[in-house]
MOPAC internal coordinates of N, CA, C and O (Angstrom, degrees):
PM7 1SCF
backbone

  N    0.0000 0     0.00 0     0.00 0    0    0    0
  C    1.4473 1     0.00 0     0.00 0    1    0    0
  C    1.5239 1   111.37 1     0.00 0    2    1    0
  O    1.2310 1   121.00 1   141.06 1    3    2    1
  N    1.3306 1   115.70 1   -38.94 1    3    2    1
  C    1.4647 1   119.51 1  -179.46 1    5    3    2
  C    1.5124 1   111.43 1   -65.28 1    6    5    3
  O    1.2310 1   120.56 1   142.39 1    7    6    5
  N    1.3471 1   116.54 1   -37.61 1    7    6    5
  C    1.4788 1   119.29 1   179.83 1    9    7    6
  C    1.5217 1   110.21 1   -67.90 1   10    9    7
  O    1.2310 1   119.99 1   146.53 1   11   10    9
  N    1.3271 1   117.62 1   -33.47 1   11   10    9
  C    1.4615 1   121.18 1   177.28 1   13   11   10
  C    1.5308 1   109.70 1   -64.43 1   14   13   11
  O    1.2310 1   119.96 1   136.17 1   15   14   13
  N    1.3255 1   117.68 1   -43.83 1   15   14   13
  C    1.4561 1   122.42 1   179.51 1   17   15   14
  C    1.5342 1   110.15 1   -64.94 1   18   17   15
  O    1.2310 1   120.83 1   139.87 1   19   18   17
  N    1.3243 1   116.01 1   -40.13 1   19   18   17
  C    1.4633 1   120.98 1   178.47 1   21   19   18
  C    1.5192 1   110.71 1   -62.13 1   22   21   19
  O    1.2310 1   120.60 1   138.30 1   23   22   21
  N    1.3458 1   116.45 1   -41.70 1   23   22   21
  C    1.4601 1   120.45 1   179.30 1   25   23   22
  C    1.5263 1   109.79 1   -63.85 1   26   25   23
  O    1.2310 1   120.30 1   137.69 1   27   26   25
  N    1.3473 1   117.03 1   -42.31 1   27   26   25
  C    1.4609 1   120.11 1   178.54 1   29   27   26
  C    1.5292 1   111.14 1   -61.44 1   30   29   27
  O    1.2310 1   120.55 1   136.91 1   31   30   29
  N    1.3095 1   116.56 1   -43.09 1   31   30   29
  C    1.4734 1   121.01 1   178.85 1   33   31   30
  C    1.5300 1   110.84 1   -63.82 1   34   33   31
  O    1.2310 1   121.09 1   138.29 1   35   34   33
  N    1.3194 1   115.52 1   -41.71 1   35   34   33
  C    1.4716 1   119.63 1   179.46 1   37   35   34
  C    1.5241 1   110.59 1   -63.73 1   38   37   35
  O    1.2310 1   119.95 1   140.03 1   39   38   37
  N    1.3278 1   117.71 1   -39.97 1   39   38   37
  C    1.4513 1   120.87 1   179.39 1   41   39   38
  C    1.5300 1   110.88 1   -64.43 1   42   41   39
  O    1.2310 1   120.55 1   134.70 1   43   42   41
  N    1.3500 1   116.55 1   -45.30 1   43   42   41
  C    1.4619 1   120.35 1   178.81 1   45   43   42
  C    1.5237 1   111.18 1   -63.96 1   46   45   43
  O    1.2310 1   120.56 1   139.59 1   47   46   45
  N    1.3179 1   116.54 1   -40.41 1   47   46   45
  C    1.4701 1   120.19 1  -179.79 1   49   47   46
  C    1.5238 1   109.80 1   -64.34 1   50   49   47
  O    1.2310 1   120.47 1   138.01 1   51   50   49
  N    1.3297 1   116.70 1   -41.99 1   51   50   49
  C    1.4623 1   121.08 1   178.07 1   53   51   50
  C    1.5082 1   111.20 1   -62.86 1   54   53   51
  O    1.2310 1   120.89 1   135.38 1   55   54   53
  N    1.3363 1   115.91 1   -44.62 1   55   54   53
  C    1.4545 1   120.89 1  -179.36 1   57   55   54
  C    1.5224 1   110.92 1   -62.30 1   58   57   55
  O    1.2310 1   120.36 1   134.42 1   59   58   57
  N    1.3189 1   116.92 1   -45.58 1   59   58   57
  C    1.4535 1   120.10 1  -179.39 1   61   59   58
  C    1.5283 1   112.20 1   -65.43 1   62   61   59
  O    1.2310 1   120.79 1   141.17 1   63   62   61
  N    1.3268 1   116.09 1   -38.83 1   63   62   61
  C    1.4592 1   119.96 1   178.45 1   65   63   62
  C    1.5241 1   110.40 1   -63.38 1   66   65   63
  O    1.2310 1   120.31 1   135.51 1   67   66   65
  N    1.3342 1   117.02 1   -44.49 1   67   66   65
  C    1.4646 1   120.33 1  -179.69 1   69   67   66
  C    1.5184 1   111.04 1   -64.83 1   70   69   67
  O    1.2310 1   120.43 1   141.35 1   71   70   69
  N    1.3140 1   116.79 1   -38.65 1   71   70   69
  C    1.4452 1   120.71 1  -178.82 1   73   71   70
  C    1.5280 1   110.73 1   -64.72 1   74   73   71
  O    1.2310 1   119.82 1   141.31 1   75   74   73
  N    1.3190 1   117.95 1   -38.69 1   75   74   73
  C    1.4503 1   122.30 1   179.45 1   77   75   74
  C    1.5284 1   111.99 1   -77.87 1   78   77   75
  O    1.2310 1   120.21 1   150.00 1   79   78   77
  N    1.3327 1   117.21 1   -30.00 1   79   78   77
  C    1.4618 1   121.07 1  -173.29 1   81   79   78
  C    1.5321 1   111.99 1   -75.11 1   82   81   79
  O    1.2310 1   120.07 1   153.80 1   83   82   81
  N    1.3204 1   117.46 1   -26.20 1   83   82   81
  C    1.4576 1   119.17 1  -175.60 1   85   83   82
  C    1.5364 1   110.12 1  -100.02 1   86   85   83
  O    1.2310 1   120.82 1   -45.76 1   87   86   85
  N    1.3227 1   116.04 1   134.24 1   87   86   85
  C    1.4696 1   118.39 1   179.16 1   89   87   86
  C    1.5277 1   110.66 1   -72.32 1   90   89   87
  O    1.2310 1   119.64 1   -23.63 1   91   90   89
  N    1.2995 1   118.28 1   156.37 1   91   90   89
  C    1.4713 1   119.77 1   177.67 1   93   91   90
  C    1.5215 1   110.34 1   -63.36 1   94   93   91
  O    1.2310 1   119.90 1   -30.65 1   95   94   93
  N    1.3167 1   117.80 1   149.35 1   95   94   93
  C    1.4523 1   120.37 1  -178.05 1   97   95   94
  C    1.5313 1   112.28 1   -65.34 1   98   97   95
  O    1.2310 1   121.66 1   -29.95 1   99   98   97
  N    1.3261 1   114.42 1   150.05 1   99   98   97
  C    1.4563 1   119.94 1  -178.28 1  101   99   98
  C    1.5461 1   109.86 1   -70.85 1  102  101   99
  O    1.2310 1   120.82 1   137.45 1  103  102  101
  N    1.3171 1   116.03 1   -42.55 1  103  102  101
  C    1.4647 1   120.46 1  -178.58 1  105  103  102
  C    1.5090 1   108.56 1  -122.01 1  106  105  103
  O    1.2310 1   121.00 1   -93.92 1  107  106  105
  N    1.3126 1   115.69 1    86.08 1  107  106  105
  C    1.4653 1   122.75 1  -173.55 1  109  107  106
  C    1.5331 1   112.01 1   -61.65 1  110  109  107
  O    1.2310 1   119.95 1   140.22 1  111  110  109
  N    1.3240 1   117.70 1   -39.78 1  111  110  109
  C    1.4638 1   121.10 1  -177.16 1  113  111  110
  C    1.5154 1   112.28 1   -66.07 1  114  113  111
  O    1.2310 1   119.86 1   137.23 1  115  114  113
  N    1.3269 1   117.87 1   -42.77 1  115  114  113
  C    1.4707 1   120.53 1   179.81 1  117  115  114
  C    1.5302 1   110.43 1   -69.92 1  118  117  115
  O    1.2310 1   120.53 1   147.84 1  119  118  117
  N    1.3470 1   116.59 1   -32.16 1  119  118  117
  C    1.4752 1   119.59 1   176.87 1  121  119  118
  C    1.5318 1   110.31 1   -65.15 1  122  121  119
  O    1.2310 1   120.42 1   137.65 1  123  122  121
  N    1.3165 1   116.80 1   -42.35 1  123  122  121
  C    1.4595 1   121.04 1   179.18 1  125  123  122
  C    1.5244 1   110.73 1   -64.84 1  126  125  123
  O    1.2310 1   120.23 1   138.85 1  127  126  125
  N    1.3248 1   117.16 1   -41.15 1  127  126  125
  C    1.4588 1   121.27 1   178.91 1  129  127  126
  C    1.5262 1   110.37 1   -64.43 1  130  129  127
  O    1.2310 1   119.51 1   137.03 1  131  130  129
  N    1.3255 1   118.53 1   -42.97 1  131  130  129
  C    1.4566 1   122.06 1   178.62 1  133  131  130
  C    1.5369 1   110.63 1   -64.00 1  134  133  131
  O    1.2310 1   120.66 1   142.02 1  135  134  133
  N    1.3230 1   116.34 1   -37.98 1  135  134  133
  C    1.4619 1   121.55 1   177.33 1  137  135  134
  C    1.5329 1   110.30 1   -61.44 1  138  137  135
  O    1.2310 1   120.50 1   133.80 1  139  138  137
  N    1.3323 1   116.65 1   -46.20 1  139  138  137
  C    1.4636 1   120.81 1  -179.97 1  141  139  138
  C    1.5221 1   111.79 1   -64.23 1  142  141  139
  O    1.2310 1   120.18 1   140.42 1  143  142  141
  N    1.3230 1   117.26 1   -39.58 1  143  142  141
  C    1.4705 1   119.91 1   177.49 1  145  143  142
  C    1.5367 1   111.56 1   -64.92 1  146  145  143
  O    1.2310 1   120.11 1   136.28 1  147  146  145
  N    1.3116 1   117.40 1   -43.72 1  147  146  145
  C    1.4526 1   121.49 1   178.64 1  149  147  146
  C    1.5206 1   110.73 1   -63.63 1  150  149  147
  O    1.2310 1   120.62 1   142.19 1  151  150  149
  N    1.3209 1   116.41 1   -37.81 1  151  150  149
  C    1.4532 1   119.95 1   178.98 1  153  151  150
  C    1.5233 1   111.35 1   -66.77 1  154  153  151
  O    1.2310 1   120.29 1   140.22 1  155  154  153
  N    1.3070 1   117.04 1   -39.78 1  155  154  153
  C    1.4848 1   120.39 1   178.48 1  157  155  154
  C    1.5429 1   110.11 1   -61.37 1  158  157  155
  O    1.2310 1   120.30 1   140.59 1  159  158  157
  N    1.3285 1   117.02 1   -39.41 1  159  158  157
  C    1.4740 1   119.11 1   177.69 1  161  159  158
  C    1.5275 1   110.11 1   -66.16 1  162  161  159
  O    1.2310 1   119.93 1   141.34 1  163  162  161
  N    1.3242 1   117.74 1   -38.66 1  163  162  161
  C    1.4662 1   121.33 1   178.64 1  165  163  162
  C    1.5245 1   110.67 1   -66.50 1  166  165  163
  O    1.2310 1   120.19 1   139.23 1  167  166  165
  N    1.3227 1   117.24 1   -40.77 1  167  166  165
  C    1.4759 1   120.93 1   178.44 1  169  167  166
  C    1.5228 1   110.38 1   -63.36 1  170  169  167
  O    1.2310 1   120.43 1   141.23 1  171  170  169
  N    1.3258 1   116.78 1   -38.77 1  171  170  169
  C    1.4742 1   119.94 1   179.35 1  173  171  170
  C    1.5268 1   111.61 1   -62.53 1  174  173  171
  O    1.2310 1   119.78 1   152.86 1  175  174  173
  N    1.3275 1   118.02 1   -27.14 1  175  174  173
  C    1.4739 1   122.01 1   179.16 1  177  175  174
  C    1.5266 1   112.89 1   -79.98 1  178  177  175
  O    1.2310 1   119.95 1   164.38 1  179  178  177
  N    1.3245 1   117.69 1   -15.62 1  179  178  177
  C    1.4744 1   120.84 1  -173.49 1  181  179  178
  C    1.5176 1   111.72 1  -104.64 1  182  181  179
  O    1.2310 1   120.16 1   -29.51 1  183  182  181
  N    1.3413 1   117.30 1   150.49 1  183  182  181
  C    1.4590 1   119.26 1   176.53 1  185  183  182
  C    1.5220 1   110.90 1   -75.68 1  186  185  183
  O    1.2310 1   120.77 1   -23.11 1  187  186  185
  N    1.3154 1   116.14 1   156.89 1  187  186  185
  C    1.4636 1   121.55 1   175.96 1  189  187  186
  C    1.5345 1   108.65 1   -91.00 1  190  189  187
  O    1.2310 1   120.74 1   -12.92 1  191  190  189
  N    1.3159 1   116.19 1   167.08 1  191  190  189
  C    1.4641 1   120.68 1   179.31 1  193  191  190
  C    1.5222 1   111.66 1   -60.75 1  194  193  191
  O    1.2310 1   120.16 1   152.37 1  195  194  193
  N    1.3116 1   117.30 1   -27.63 1  195  194  193
  C    1.4620 1   120.06 1  -179.19 1  197  195  194
  C    1.5208 1   111.43 1   -67.95 1  198  197  195
  O    1.2310 1   119.88 1   156.03 1  199  198  197
  N    1.3288 1   117.83 1   -23.97 1  199  198  197
  C    1.4661 1   122.08 1   179.80 1  201  199  198
  C    1.5289 1   112.21 1  -100.62 1  202  201  199
  O    1.2310 1   120.30 1   148.80 1  203  202  201
  N    1.3123 1   117.04 1   -31.20 1  203  202  201
  C    1.4659 1   121.34 1   178.81 1  205  203  202
  C    1.5150 1   108.12 1  -140.58 1  206  205  203
  O    1.2310 1   120.60 1   -72.65 1  207  206  205
  N    1.3030 1   116.47 1   107.35 1  207  206  205
  C    1.4612 1   121.97 1  -171.09 1  209  207  206
  C    1.5311 1   113.81 1   -70.10 1  210  209  207
  O    1.2310 1   119.07 1   166.24 1  211  210  209
  N    1.3194 1   119.37 1   -13.76 1  211  210  209
  C    1.4715 1   121.55 1  -178.28 1  213  211  210
  C    1.5278 1   112.65 1   -89.25 1  214  213  211
  O    1.2310 1   119.45 1  -167.18 1  215  214  213
  N    1.3000 1   118.65 1    12.82 1  215  214  213
  C    1.4677 1   121.59 1   178.28 1  217  215  214
  C    1.5173 1   109.81 1  -120.96 1  218  217  215
  O    1.2310 1   120.69 1    -8.64 1  219  218  217
  N    1.3144 1   116.28 1   171.36 1  219  218  217
  C    1.4649 1   120.77 1   176.30 1  221  219  218
  C    1.5294 1   109.48 1   -84.53 1  222  221  219
  O    1.2310 1   120.57 1   -19.45 1  223  222  221
  N    1.3082 1   116.51 1   160.55 1  223  222  221
  C    1.4636 1   121.02 1  -177.91 1  225  223  222
  C    1.5302 1   111.17 1   -76.00 1  226  225  223
  O    1.2310 1   121.29 1   -20.65 1  227  226  225
  N    1.3003 1   115.14 1   159.35 1  227  226  225
  C    1.4684 1   120.64 1   175.64 1  229  227  226
  C    1.5357 1   109.77 1   -63.02 1  230  229  227
  O    1.2310 1   120.89 1   144.96 1  231  230  229
  N    1.3322 1   115.91 1   -35.04 1  231  230  229
  C    1.4765 1   119.57 1   178.90 1  233  231  230
  C    1.5236 1   110.34 1   -62.02 1  234  233  231
  O    1.2310 1   120.33 1   134.49 1  235  234  233
  N    1.3236 1   116.97 1   -45.51 1  235  234  233
  C    1.4658 1   121.04 1   178.46 1  237  235  234
  C    1.5322 1   111.33 1   -59.60 1  238  237  235
  O    1.2310 1   120.84 1   137.04 1  239  238  237
  N    1.3402 1   116.01 1   -42.96 1  239  238  237
  C    1.4655 1   120.61 1  -179.00 1  241  239  238
  C    1.5287 1   110.76 1   -65.36 1  242  241  239
  O    1.2310 1   120.44 1   140.32 1  243  242  241
  N    1.3392 1   116.77 1   -39.68 1  243  242  241
  C    1.4732 1   119.87 1   177.71 1  245  243  242
  C    1.5303 1   110.72 1   -66.73 1  246  245  243
  O    1.2310 1   120.16 1   140.58 1  247  246  245
  N    1.3242 1   117.30 1   -39.42 1  247  246  245
  C    1.4626 1   120.78 1   178.23 1  249  247  246
  C    1.5363 1   111.01 1   -61.72 1  250  249  247
  O    1.2310 1   120.52 1   139.96 1  251  250  249
  N    1.3256 1   116.62 1   -40.04 1  251  250  249
  C    1.4686 1   120.51 1   175.95 1  253  251  250
  C    1.5344 1   110.18 1   -58.41 1  254  253  251
  O    1.2310 1   121.21 1   132.95 1  255  254  253
  N    1.3396 1   115.29 1   -47.05 1  255  254  253
  C    1.4610 1   120.12 1  -178.78 1  257  255  254
  C    1.5341 1   110.85 1   -64.27 1  258  257  255
  O    1.2310 1   120.28 1   135.98 1  259  258  257
  N    1.3191 1   117.08 1   -44.02 1  259  258  257
  C    1.4543 1   120.21 1  -178.98 1  261  259  258
  C    1.5216 1   112.07 1   -64.22 1  262  261  259
  O    1.2310 1   120.37 1   150.34 1  263  262  261
  N    1.3183 1   116.90 1   -29.66 1  263  262  261
  C    1.4531 1   119.88 1   178.47 1  265  263  262
  C    1.5255 1   112.78 1   -81.41 1  266  265  263
  O    1.2310 1   120.30 1   134.18 1  267  266  265
  N    1.3459 1   117.03 1   -45.82 1  267  266  265
  C    1.4721 1   120.49 1  -171.60 1  269  267  266
  C    1.5284 1   114.62 1   -90.21 1  270  269  267
  O    1.2310 1   118.62 1   148.40 1  271  270  269
  N    1.3084 1   120.24 1   -31.60 1  271  270  269
  C    1.4808 1   120.34 1  -177.62 1  273  271  270
  C    1.5264 1   112.75 1   -58.00 1  274  273  271
  O    1.2310 1   118.84 1   136.00 1  275  274  273
  N    1.3347 1   119.82 1   -44.00 1  275  274  273
  C    1.4810 1   118.57 1   178.52 1  277  275  274
  C    1.5353 1   113.28 1   -69.93 1  278  277  275
  O    1.2310 1   120.11 1   170.87 1  279  278  277
  N    1.3183 1   117.40 1    -9.13 1  279  278  277
  C    1.4708 1   121.46 1  -178.25 1  281  279  278
  C    1.5343 1   112.44 1  -101.83 1  282  281  279
  O    1.2310 1   120.19 1  -153.08 1  283  282  281
  N    1.3088 1   117.25 1    26.92 1  283  282  281
  C    1.4621 1   122.36 1   178.76 1  285  283  282
  C    1.5351 1   112.63 1    53.89 1  286  285  283
  O    1.2310 1   120.78 1  -130.34 1  287  286  285
  N    1.3084 1   116.12 1    49.66 1  287  286  285
  C    1.4627 1   121.33 1  -176.58 1  289  287  286
  C    1.5220 1   113.66 1   -66.22 1  290  289  287
  O    1.2310 1   119.89 1   162.47 1  291  290  289
  N    1.3122 1   117.82 1   -17.53 1  291  290  289
  C    1.4701 1   120.21 1   177.75 1  293  291  290
  C    1.5256 1   110.90 1   -64.25 1  294  293  291
  O    1.2310 1   119.98 1   164.07 1  295  294  293
  N    1.3312 1   117.64 1   -15.93 1  295  294  293
  C    1.4703 1   121.04 1   176.23 1  297  295  294
  C    1.5285 1   111.73 1   -95.28 1  298  297  295
  O    1.2310 1   120.20 1  -174.26 1  299  298  297
  N    1.3365 1   117.23 1     5.74 1  299  298  297
  C    1.4631 1   121.87 1  -177.16 1  301  299  298
  C    1.5311 1   110.89 1  -112.25 1  302  301  299
  O    1.2310 1   121.24 1   -14.70 1  303  302  301
  N    1.3243 1   115.23 1   165.30 1  303  302  301
  C    1.4508 1   122.78 1   175.60 1  305  303  302
  C    1.5166 1   108.62 1  -117.50 1  306  305  303
  O    1.2310 1   120.37 1   -45.75 1  307  306  305
  N    1.3335 1   116.89 1   134.25 1  307  306  305
  C    1.4613 1   122.13 1   177.71 1  309  307  306
  C    1.5257 1   108.57 1  -106.44 1  310  309  307
  O    1.2310 1   121.03 1   -33.81 1  311  310  309
  N    1.3276 1   115.64 1   146.19 1  311  310  309
  C    1.4625 1   122.14 1   176.17 1  313  311  310
  C    1.5165 1   107.56 1  -119.04 1  314  313  311
  O    1.2310 1   120.49 1   -59.98 1  315  314  313
  N    1.3134 1   116.67 1   120.02 1  315  314  313
  C    1.4622 1   121.38 1   177.11 1  317  315  314
  C    1.5176 1   108.85 1  -111.45 1  318  317  315
  O    1.2310 1   120.60 1   -57.23 1  319  318  317
  N    1.3100 1   116.46 1   122.77 1  319  318  317
  C    1.4605 1   121.69 1   177.97 1  321  319  318
  C    1.5076 1   108.42 1  -104.36 1  322  321  319
  O    1.2310 1   120.39 1   -57.51 1  323  322  321
  N    1.3439 1   116.87 1   122.49 1  323  322  321
  C    1.4587 1   121.64 1  -178.58 1  325  323  322
  C    1.5191 1   110.82 1    85.65 1  326  325  323
  O    1.2310 1   120.36 1  -106.75 1  327  326  325
  N    1.3065 1   116.93 1    73.25 1  327  326  325
  C    1.4642 1   121.19 1  -172.42 1  329  327  326
  C    1.5130 1   114.85 1   -83.90 1  330  329  327
  O    1.2310 1   119.16 1   159.38 1  331  330  329
  N    1.3266 1   119.21 1   -20.62 1  331  330  329
  C    1.4614 1   124.30 1  -176.61 1  333  331  330
  C    1.5292 1   109.75 1    53.86 1  334  333  331
  O    1.2310 1   119.02 1    72.78 1  335  334  333
  N    1.3054 1   119.47 1  -107.22 1  335  334  333
  C    1.4760 1   121.98 1  -178.64 1  337  335  334
  C    1.5313 1   112.80 1   -99.98 1  338  337  335
  O    1.2310 1   119.92 1   178.46 1  339  338  337
  N    1.3157 1   117.75 1    -1.54 1  339  338  337
  C    1.4564 1   120.95 1   175.06 1  341  339  338
  C    1.5027 1   116.06 1    86.77 1  342  341  339
  O    1.2310 1   119.24 1  -165.38 1  343  342  341
  N    1.3317 1   119.06 1    14.62 1  343  342  341
  C    1.4579 1   120.63 1  -179.73 1  345  343  342
  C    1.5277 1   111.85 1   -63.76 1  346  345  343
  O    1.2310 1   120.49 1   133.88 1  347  346  345
  N    1.3195 1   116.68 1   -46.12 1  347  346  345
  C    1.4583 1   119.64 1   179.69 1  349  347  346
  C    1.5256 1   110.41 1   -71.59 1  350  349  347
  O    1.2310 1   120.49 1   145.13 1  351  350  349
  N    1.3310 1   116.66 1   -34.87 1  351  350  349
  C    1.4709 1   119.97 1   177.86 1  353  351  350
  C    1.5244 1   110.78 1   -60.85 1  354  353  351
  O    1.2310 1   120.30 1   144.49 1  355  354  353
  N    1.3321 1   117.03 1   -35.51 1  355  354  353
  C    1.4687 1   120.90 1   177.34 1  357  355  354
  C    1.5251 1   110.50 1   -62.80 1  358  357  355
  O    1.2310 1   120.66 1   138.08 1  359  358  357
  N    1.3115 1   116.35 1   -41.92 1  359  358  357
  C    1.4696 1   120.66 1   178.97 1  361  359  358
  C    1.5273 1   110.16 1   -69.73 1  362  361  359
  O    1.2310 1   120.48 1   137.85 1  363  362  361
  N    1.3373 1   116.69 1   -42.15 1  363  362  361
  C    1.4668 1   119.82 1   177.72 1  365  363  362
  C    1.5317 1   111.01 1   -59.48 1  366  365  363
  O    1.2310 1   120.56 1   143.27 1  367  366  365
  N    1.3281 1   116.54 1   -36.73 1  367  366  365
  C    1.4681 1   120.67 1   179.52 1  369  367  366
  C    1.5302 1   111.33 1   -65.13 1  370  369  367
  O    1.2310 1   120.30 1   152.88 1  371  370  369
  N    1.3183 1   117.03 1   -27.12 1  371  370  369
  C    1.4661 1   118.74 1   177.08 1  373  371  370
  C    1.5213 1   112.21 1   -80.20 1  374  373  371
  O    1.2310 1   120.45 1   162.64 1  375  374  373
  N    1.3335 1   116.75 1   -17.36 1  375  374  373
  C    1.4637 1   121.02 1  -179.65 1  377  375  374
  C    1.5237 1   112.16 1   -95.96 1  378  377  375
  O    1.2310 1   120.85 1   134.49 1  379  378  377
  N    1.3435 1   115.99 1   -45.51 1  379  378  377
  C    1.4609 1   121.82 1  -173.70 1  381  379  378
  C    1.5235 1   112.16 1  -101.33 1  382  381  379
  O    1.2310 1   120.89 1   -20.48 1  383  382  381
  N    1.3031 1   115.91 1   159.52 1  383  382  381
  C    1.4565 1   121.74 1   179.14 1  385  383  382
  C    1.5328 1   112.25 1   -70.57 1  386  385  383
  O    1.2310 1   121.09 1   146.31 1  387  386  385
  N    1.3355 1   115.51 1   -33.69 1  387  386  385
  C    1.4579 1   120.30 1   179.05 1  389  387  386
  C    1.5040 1   108.64 1  -146.47 1  390  389  387
  O    1.2310 1   120.17 1   -37.93 1  391  390  389
  N    1.3333 1   117.27 1   142.07 1  391  390  389
  C    1.4578 1   123.18 1   178.26 1  393  391  390
  C    1.5245 1   108.79 1  -125.15 1  394  393  391
  O    1.2310 1   121.04 1   -53.23 1  395  394  393
  N    1.3194 1   115.61 1   126.77 1  395  394  393
  C    1.4487 1   121.29 1   173.31 1  397  395  394
  C    1.5247 1   106.69 1  -103.50 1  398  397  395
  O    1.2310 1   120.20 1   -61.87 1  399  398  397
  N    1.3300 1   117.23 1   118.13 1  399  398  397
  C    1.4521 1   121.83 1  -177.10 1  401  399  398
  C    1.5071 1   109.81 1  -115.92 1  402  401  399
  O    1.2310 1   120.77 1   -51.75 1  403  402  401
  N    1.3269 1   116.13 1   128.25 1  403  402  401
  C    1.4623 1   122.32 1  -179.77 1  405  403  402
  C    1.5203 1   107.24 1  -123.67 1  406  405  403
  O    1.2310 1   120.96 1   -51.81 1  407  406  405
  N    1.3172 1   115.77 1   128.19 1  407  406  405
  C    1.4581 1   119.70 1   179.94 1  409  407  406
  C    1.5226 1   109.91 1  -109.97 1  410  409  407
  O    1.2310 1   120.10 1   180.00 1  411  410  409

């Protein structure tokens, strides 16, 4: 249990350090638009829940992008627990600067 807590603290510390280390983007609006475009291409590569029930829906993936892309998510790290085949991790990688996936 202690090692699990240590890992969580290390992840938060890494995330906070990265967030402080990188300057804010010069053109925030174009960065958000590029993020959304890249995410749409990633979603097109992944199956929807209607075809593979062990993945998240395309709607959920788009909602993630719509929420995080305008918030400079390329400077953030995402943690996905239970990756299965990595379909959602692929989409997360198009939204966030770094993705930690644990299966």
